[in-house]
Phi, psi and omega in degrees: 000135184241108176047049176089354178271142175247109181283172176302319179296320176299316182292324176298316180292321182292312184266350180061037172252152179259329185263141181301322180298324178293321178294315179301316180299318180295315179298315179300315182300325181271359178075024180267121177290141181216169180238149178272119177252174180302321182263357181136192184290150172217159181209190178234160176298324180299318179291324176296314179297319179298320179295331179271002179082015180264124181256156177295152178299149182300329180272007180258061184262004181078196184274329183068194181272357186290346181270354183280000000 
């Protein structure tokens, strides 16, 4: 996993599926938004958490425009 991204290989290990189509079907069934990559589907931890109803902490708003 790279900075919150879940690659196709990460998803294969997590779901124990070998084929990209099986992973896509599983993600769709669970309501997890994903993107089509060259090697198969990929997503982010944030999208997985959102599908599970988990929201970011209130103080986790990022930097915003105040640092410019």
